[in-house]
C-alpha positions as CSV (number, residue, x, y, z in Angstrom):
1,M,139.7,93.3,91.4
2,F,138.2,90.0,90.1
3,T,140.1,86.8,90.2
4,E,141.1,84.9,87.1
5,D,138.3,82.3,87.7
6,Q,135.7,85.1,88.0
7,L,137.0,86.7,84.8
8,A,136.7,83.4,83.0
9,F,133.1,83.0,84.2
10,R,132.4,86.5,82.9
11,V,133.8,85.7,79.5
12,T,131.7,82.6,79.2
13,A,128.5,84.5,80.4
14,E,129.2,87.4,78.1
15,R,129.7,85.2,75.1
16,F,126.4,83.3,75.8
17,A,124.6,86.6,76.4
18,A,125.8,88.1,73.1
19,E,125.3,85.0,71.0
20,R,122.2,83.4,72.5
21,L,120.3,86.0,74.5
22,A,120.7,89.5,73.0
23,P,119.4,88.5,69.5
24,G,116.1,87.3,70.9
25,F,115.7,89.8,73.7
26,M,112.7,91.6,72.2
27,A,111.2,88.5,70.6
28,R,110.9,86.9,74.1
29,E,108.7,89.7,75.3
30,A,106.2,88.8,72.6
31,E,106.4,85.2,73.5
32,G,105.9,86.0,77.2
33,R,108.0,83.2,78.4
34,V,111.6,82.3,79.2
35,D,112.8,79.6,76.7
36,R,113.5,76.4,78.7
37,G,116.0,75.4,76.0
38,L,118.1,78.5,76.9
39,L,117.9,77.7,80.5
40,R,119.3,74.2,79.9
41,E,122.1,75.7,77.8
42,M,123.0,78.0,80.7
43,G,122.9,75.2,83.1
44,G,125.2,73.1,80.9
45,L,127.7,76.0,80.9
46,G,127.5,76.3,84.7
47,L,125.9,79.7,84.7
48,I,123.1,79.0,87.1
49,G,123.5,78.7,90.9
50,V,127.3,79.0,90.9
51,D,127.1,80.0,94.6
52,L,125.1,77.0,95.7
53,P,126.8,74.0,97.5
54,E,128.7,71.5,95.4
55,R,126.9,68.6,97.1
56,F,123.7,69.8,95.5
57,G,125.1,70.5,92.0
58,G,126.3,74.0,92.5
59,M,130.0,75.2,92.5
60,G,130.2,76.5,96.0
61,L,131.5,79.8,94.8
62,S,131.2,83.3,96.3
63,A,128.2,85.7,96.1
64,E,130.5,88.0,94.3
65,T,131.0,85.4,91.5
66,A,127.2,85.0,91.3
67,G,127.1,88.7,90.8
68,V,129.6,88.6,88.0
69,V,127.5,86.0,86.2
70,I,124.1,87.7,86.7
71,E,125.5,91.0,85.4
72,A,126.9,89.5,82.3
73,V,123.7,87.6,81.5
74,A,121.5,90.6,82.2
75,Y,123.5,92.6,79.7
76,G,122.0,90.4,77.0
77,D,118.5,89.9,78.6
78,L,117.6,91.2,82.0
79,N,114.6,88.9,82.1
80,V,116.6,85.7,81.6
81,S,118.9,86.8,84.3
82,Y,116.0,86.7,86.7
83,V,116.4,82.9,86.7
84,Q,119.9,83.2,88.1
85,L,118.5,85.5,90.8
86,L,115.6,83.2,91.8
87,T,117.8,80.2,91.8
88,S,120.4,81.8,94.1
89,L,117.9,83.3,96.4
90,N,115.7,80.2,96.7
91,G,118.5,77.8,96.5
92,Q,120.3,79.3,99.5
93,I,117.1,79.0,101.6
94,I,116.5,75.4,100.4
95,A,120.1,74.3,100.9
96,R,120.3,75.7,104.4
97,H,116.9,74.7,105.7
98,G,115.5,71.9,103.5
99,A,115.7,68.2,104.1
100,P,118.7,66.7,102.3
101,G,116.7,64.7,99.8
102,L,114.4,67.6,99.0
103,A,117.3,70.0,98.5
104,E,119.2,67.5,96.4
105,T,116.3,67.0,94.0
106,W,115.2,70.6,93.5
107,I,118.6,72.4,93.6
108,R,120.1,70.0,91.1
109,R,117.2,70.5,88.7
110,A,117.4,74.3,89.1
111,V,121.2,74.4,88.6
112,R,120.9,72.3,85.4
113,G,118.2,74.7,84.1
114,E,115.6,72.0,84.3
115,A,113.4,73.7,86.9
116,V,112.4,77.2,87.8
117,L,111.9,78.2,91.4
118,A,109.7,81.1,92.5
119,L,109.5,83.0,95.7
120,A,105.9,83.2,97.0
121,L,105.8,85.9,99.7
122,T,103.6,88.8,98.7
123,E,99.8,88.7,99.2
124,P,97.0,90.9,98.0
125,R,96.6,92.8,101.3
126,G,100.2,93.4,101.9
127,G,103.3,94.0,99.8
128,S,106.1,95.7,101.8
129,D,104.6,94.5,105.1
130,A,106.1,91.0,104.5
131,A,105.1,89.6,107.9
132,N,101.4,90.5,107.4
133,L,100.5,87.1,105.8
134,A,97.0,85.5,105.6
135,L,97.8,82.4,103.7
136,S,97.4,79.6,106.3
137,A,99.3,76.3,106.7
138,R,97.4,74.0,109.0
139,R,99.1,70.9,110.3
140,D,97.1,67.7,109.6
141,G,99.1,64.7,110.6
142,D,102.0,64.2,108.2
143,V,101.0,67.1,105.9
144,Y,100.3,70.8,106.1
145,V,97.1,72.1,104.4
146,L,97.7,75.4,102.6
147,R,94.8,77.8,101.9
148,G,95.0,81.3,100.5
149,E,96.5,83.5,97.8
150,K,99.9,84.8,96.8
151,S,100.0,87.8,94.5
152,S,102.5,89.7,92.4
153,I,104.7,86.6,92.2
154,S,107.4,86.6,89.5
155,M,107.4,83.5,87.2
156,A,104.0,82.6,88.9
157,D,102.8,80.6,85.9
158,Q,106.1,79.2,84.8
159,A,107.7,78.0,88.1
160,D,108.0,74.3,88.8
161,A,108.1,74.9,92.5
162,A,107.9,77.8,94.9
163,V,109.3,78.7,98.3
164,V,106.0,79.6,99.9
165,F,105.6,81.6,103.2
166,A,102.5,80.8,105.2
167,R,101.1,81.5,108.6
168,T,101.4,78.5,110.9
169,G,101.1,80.3,114.2
170,G,100.0,83.6,115.7
171,S,100.2,87.1,114.3
172,G,103.4,88.8,113.3
173,A,106.7,87.5,112.0
174,R,107.1,84.6,114.6
175,G,104.0,82.9,113.1
176,V,105.4,82.6,109.6
177,S,106.9,79.3,108.2
178,A,108.3,78.4,104.8
179,F,107.6,75.5,102.6
180,L,108.9,74.2,99.3
181,V,105.8,73.5,97.2
182,P,105.8,71.7,93.8
183,M,103.4,73.6,91.6
184,D,101.7,70.5,90.2
185,L,100.1,69.6,93.5
186,P,96.3,69.3,93.5
187,G,94.5,72.5,94.5
188,I,97.0,74.9,93.0
189,S,95.8,77.4,90.3
190,R,97.7,80.3,88.7
191,T,97.0,83.5,86.8
192,R,99.1,86.0,85.0
193,F,98.9,89.8,85.1
194,N,99.1,92.1,82.1
195,D,102.2,94.1,83.1
196,L,103.9,97.0,81.6
197,G,107.3,95.2,81.3
198,S,109.2,92.0,82.2
199,K,106.7,90.0,80.1
200,A,109.1,87.1,79.6
201,V,109.3,86.7,83.4
202,G,105.6,87.4,84.0
203,R,103.9,88.1,87.3
204,G,100.7,86.7,88.7
205,S,98.8,85.1,91.5
206,I,99.0,81.6,92.9
207,F,95.9,80.2,94.6
208,F,96.1,77.4,97.2
209,D,92.8,75.6,97.7
210,D,93.5,73.1,100.6
211,V,96.8,72.1,99.0
212,R,98.4,69.2,101.0
213,V,102.1,69.6,101.4
214,P,104.2,66.9,103.1
215,V,105.7,67.9,106.5
216,D,109.2,67.2,105.2
217,H,108.7,70.0,102.6
218,R,108.8,72.5,105.5
219,L,112.0,74.6,105.5
220,A,113.5,74.8,109.0
221,E,111.3,74.8,112.1
222,E,107.9,76.4,112.3
223,G,108.0,80.1,112.8
224,M,111.4,80.6,111.1
225,G,110.2,81.6,107.7
226,F,110.3,85.3,108.1
227,V,113.9,85.2,109.2
228,Q,114.9,83.2,106.2
229,V,113.3,85.5,103.6
230,M,114.7,88.7,105.2
231,Q,118.2,87.3,105.1
232,G,117.7,86.3,101.5
233,F,116.6,89.8,100.5
234,D,119.9,91.2,101.6
235,Y,121.4,89.0,98.9
236,S,118.8,89.5,96.1
237,R,118.8,93.3,96.4
238,A,122.5,93.5,95.5
239,L,121.9,91.2,92.6
240,I,119.0,93.3,91.4
241,G,121.2,96.3,91.4
242,L,123.7,94.5,89.1
243,Q,120.8,93.5,86.8
244,C,119.8,97.1,86.5
245,C,123.4,98.2,85.9
246,A,123.8,95.7,83.1
247,A,120.6,96.9,81.3
248,A,121.7,100.5,81.5
249,Q,125.2,99.7,80.3
250,A,123.8,97.9,77.3
251,S,121.8,101.1,76.4
252,L,124.8,103.3,77.0
253,D,127.0,101.2,74.8
254,E,124.5,101.3,72.0
255,S,124.1,105.0,72.4
256,W,127.8,105.7,72.2
257,K,127.9,103.8,68.9
258,Y,124.9,105.7,67.7
259,V,126.3,109.2,68.4
260,T,129.6,108.4,66.7
261,E,127.8,107.3,63.5
262,R,124.9,109.7,63.4
263,E,125.8,113.0,61.6
264,A,124.2,116.4,61.8
265,F,125.5,119.6,60.2
266,G,128.2,117.6,58.5
267,A,129.8,115.9,61.5
268,P,129.1,113.1,64.0
269,I,126.8,114.4,66.8
270,A,129.3,113.0,69.3
271,Q,131.2,116.3,68.9
272,Y,128.5,118.1,70.8
273,Q,128.8,118.3,74.6
274,G,125.0,118.4,74.9
275,V,124.9,115.0,73.4
276,T,127.9,113.3,75.1
277,F,127.8,114.8,78.6
278,P,124.5,113.1,79.6
279,L,126.0,109.8,78.4
280,A,129.2,110.5,80.3
281,E,127.2,111.2,83.4
282,G,125.4,107.9,83.0
283,E,128.6,106.0,82.8
284,G,129.8,107.5,86.1
285,L,126.5,106.9,87.8
286,I,126.3,103.3,86.7
287,A,129.9,102.6,87.6
288,A,129.3,104.0,91.1
289,V,126.2,101.8,91.6
290,R,128.0,98.7,90.3
291,Q,130.8,99.2,92.8
292,L,128.3,99.5,95.6
293,C,126.7,96.3,94.6
294,Y,130.0,94.4,94.5
295,H,131.0,95.9,97.8
296,T,127.8,94.6,99.3
297,L,128.4,91.1,97.9
298,R,131.9,91.1,99.3
299,L,130.6,92.1,102.7
300,R,128.2,89.1,102.4
301,D,131.0,86.8,101.5
302,A,133.0,88.0,104.5
303,G,130.1,87.4,106.8
304,A,129.8,91.1,107.6
305,P,126.6,93.0,108.1
306,H,125.3,94.4,104.8
307,T,121.6,95.1,105.3
308,A,121.9,98.8,104.7
309,E,124.2,98.4,101.8
310,A,121.8,96.0,100.1
311,A,118.9,98.4,100.6
312,M,121.1,101.1,98.9
313,C,121.7,98.8,96.0
314,K,117.9,98.2,95.6
315,W,117.1,101.8,95.8
316,L,119.8,103.3,93.7
317,G,120.1,100.5,91.1
318,P,116.7,100.7,89.5
319,K,116.3,104.5,89.9
320,T,119.7,105.2,88.3
321,A,119.1,102.7,85.5
322,V,115.7,104.1,84.7
323,D,117.2,107.6,84.4
324,V,120.1,106.5,82.3
325,I,118.1,104.3,79.9
326,H,115.6,107.2,79.5
327,Q,118.4,109.5,78.5
328,C,119.7,106.9,76.0
329,L,116.3,106.7,74.5
330,L,116.2,110.5,74.1
331,T,119.7,110.5,72.6
332,H,118.4,108.4,69.7
333,G,115.8,111.2,68.9
334,H,112.7,110.2,67.0
335,Y,114.1,106.8,66.3
336,G,114.5,106.2,70.1
337,W,110.7,106.6,70.4
338,S,110.2,103.6,68.2
339,M,109.3,100.2,69.6
340,D,111.9,98.8,67.2
341,L,114.8,99.8,69.5
342,P,115.4,97.9,72.8
343,H,115.6,101.0,75.0
344,Q,111.9,101.2,75.6
345,Q,111.8,97.6,76.6
346,R,114.7,97.9,79.0
347,L,113.1,101.0,80.5
348,R,109.9,99.2,81.2
349,D,111.7,96.1,82.5
350,V,113.9,98.0,84.9
351,M,111.0,100.2,86.0
352,G,109.3,97.2,87.5
353,L,112.3,96.6,89.8
354,E,111.6,100.0,91.4
355,I,108.7,98.2,93.0
356,G,109.5,94.5,93.3
357,D,111.6,93.4,96.3
358,G,110.8,96.6,98.1
359,T,110.2,100.2,96.9
360,A,112.7,103.1,97.3
361,Q,110.8,104.4,100.3
362,I,111.1,101.0,102.1
363,M,114.8,100.8,101.2
364,K,115.4,104.3,102.7
365,M,113.5,103.3,105.8
366,I,115.9,100.3,106.2
367,V,119.0,102.4,105.7
368,A,117.7,105.0,108.2
369,R,116.9,102.3,110.8
370,E,120.3,100.6,110.4
371,R,122.2,103.9,110.7
372,A,120.1,105.4,113.5
373,G,120.2,102.2,115.4
374,K,124.0,102.0,115.3
375,I,124.2,105.7,116.5
376,S,121.8,104.9,119.4
377,V,123.9,101.9,120.5
378,Q,127.1,103.9,120.3
379,H,125.5,106.7,122.4
380,A,124.2,104.2,125.0
381,N,127.7,102.7,125.3
382,R,129.4,106.0,126.1
């Protein structure tokens, strides 16, 4: 059960999503950008970074509350809700490991909707192998010199700053460090990919050509970057699951309305089990995934292990949403095949989340490793 405060946040977010986001959902795809005015409005309503520390402009609320907000916003526009996800994910890293002045500046701007933060981890030669980084950060006095490329980065050409993971030491995870890098530094250039969906968010490459980053922009000690991002992914994967649930729920709600109004053979098509049963199945599946996501966030809030549960959210959320939205599109018949309805856009947007932040195969490997490891420990202790 949600608290009264969480329900109040949900009401505010749902109203904003219905009045300000949903009407322009499809138009923003054509524009290919997230409207900064909308972000400032969300920031003014306290809908960005609710989980971040109060001393940096957040509200210091729970991960579960952040989930409530992101789900409500994603119902109106999954792409805009990505700002909430990036702010919470990056903001947690910056708040915990950044110099106080650095954290104060960037988190406050992000929470107010005045700055967008990207996560720059993936490189051309390695996606799921997150520790296999080639981008180098060489210490030169009071700066680090960054050289290399990050690829497949969400908001690459829109972000004002990025948490960048670079190699400062030897091979493997222990040689990876993190930096908060303003995107207006000399030597940075950016491109955008022509993707199938999530065009308002955008994805692209960021090139670092001897970019000089002050030492005080390093997050934590050298060699701690990989630990930071892995801990963050356990959070973002549960939030992604809720984004997907919201998009699927929007298509389900529209489909229920459609089948009660559309008539065939003199009666609403909702009277036919062949029409309503697939939608009923979708409701059950989405409700189950939603509960898993909130369970995972509650584990996080309690300080309990939740790596396996987060991986389940990331695997089941996008897959289930793709299947449900696809069925909703088919339920609308020939009209559903039109680009005039939002189902096709939601389908393309959610499909990208089957890849980003780790594929289903990687998520299953994580679950298997977590479960098999626990069994091995239990067996050894007998």
